[in-house]
C-alpha positions, -999 to 999 in steps of 0.1 A, spaced: -106 -508 723 -117 -543 731 -104 -575 713 -125 -605 715 -110 -640 711 -135 -672 709 -121 -708 719 -136 -740 727 -151 -750 696 -148 -783 680 -165 -815 668 -190 -833 690 -214 -861 687 -251 -853 691 -260 -852 728 -226 -842 737 -211 -810 754 -190 -780 746 -178 -749 766 -172 -719 748 -151 -690 760 -146 -654 749 -118 -634 763 -119 -597 760 -88 -575 763 -80 -539 761 -75 -509 782 -100 -484 800 -131 -502 789 -164 -511 807 -182 -541 790 -220 -539 794 -236 -568 776 -220 -596 759 -234 -623 738 -231 -653 716 -242 -654 681 -240 -682 655 -243 -685 618 -247 -718 599 -241 -720 562 -267 -702 541 -282 -688 570 -282 -654 587 -262 -646 620 -288 -651 648 -285 -645 686 -279 -673 708 -276 -659 743 -267 -626 761 -257 -616 794 -255 -582 810 -227 -569 833 -253 -575 863 -258 -610 851 -291 -608 833 -294 -634 808 -315 -640 776 -315 -670 754 -330 -680 720 -358 -703 723 -340 -732 705 -311 -732 731 -330 -723 763 -326 -751 789 -297 -765 770 -273 -737 769 -260 -716 798 -243 -684 793 -221 -668 822 -192 -644 825 -166 -634 849 -162 -597 851 -128 -597 866 -116 -616 839 -136 -603 812 -143 -635 801 -177 -649 790 -185 -686 787 -212 -707 770 -218 -742 783 -236 -762 755 -253 -793 767 -273 -818 746 -261 -805 714 -279 -813 684 -268 -810 645 -288 -779 641 -265 -762 667 -237 -767 641 -225 -732 632 -198 -707 635 -202 -693 671 -194 -654 674 -186 -636 706 -200 -600 708 -194 -571 734 -210 -538 738 -186 -516 757 -177 -482 767 -142 -469 763 -135 -446 792 -119 -411 782 -130 -385 786 -150 -386 764 -169 -419 770 -174 -437 735 -199 -465 730 -186 -494 709 -194 -528 697 -169 -557 687 -169 -590 673 -144 -620 676 -135 -640 649 -157 -667 655 -150 -706 664 -165 -736 646 -189 -757 664 -198 -790 647 -223 -815 660 -225 -846 639 -222 -885 641 
């Protein structure tokens, strides 16, 4: 199984930057797609960005051109570089991974991290 641990959250002023990291650990797994999601108080959890093992990315319209998702497959680590942060970006950011556990049998799983708080405020 895969355990995900986020880090890098914190307090930043509008216009500032943060870099989030998500480290995946476990054994006999192969991660296909990883992604960042966020949830603000009183709102649903929304997709921020995803990245496949091949490097294909997808971004929410609200963060495109400001955020950059990346991953280091060798380290099983995903990153989210957040620039030009806005107060509306304030949320708990969650790491997600879709992965296969190599058996046999092969098993498909989805895991979430505990989340890291990002606060953008003056």
